[in-house]
C-alpha positions, 0 to 999 in steps of 0.5 A, a space after each residue: 526700947 527695942 524695935 522689932 523690924 522686918 524687911 518683907 519681899 512680897 511674891 508678885 501679884 501678892 501685894 494686897 493679900 500681904 498687907 491684909 495679912 499684916 493687918 491680922 497679924 497687927 490687929 491681933 497684936 493691939 488685941 493682945 498687947 494693949 499700947 502695941 504699936 506698928 508700921 508697914 512701909 512700902 518701897 517706892 522703887 521696889 513695890 513688892 519690898 516692905 518694912 515694918 517696925 514696931 516699938 517694944 518697952 524691952 526685948 522680953 516684951 517682944 519675946 513674949 509677942 512672938 512667943 505668944 499663942 496665935 502669932 505663929 500661925 498669923 506669921 506663917 499666913 503671911 510667909 505664904 505670900 513672901 519670897 523673903 523675910 528678914 526679921 531683927 529686934 533692934 536696939 534705939 541708940 539716938 533719936 532726933 525730932 
């Protein structure tokens, strides 16, 4: 199991538009990759900072998602609302419940 992860620093005043565009990417992902899931969190103390993550069975699944037709154009639209973005692919090493 791997997780795609992003830290998104949004331009002030663009938070609502960022969330709308992130949802567009998420909806496209669900439509094209059945079973995919994603979560978007907002920093309480820094409301222009968001964190997203989603699980994938393997890093190859995550790469197929990132290289799929339609992914790049949606990410480009999101980037128009950003000051910075830090993507990562993380490997699950421990979990508690």
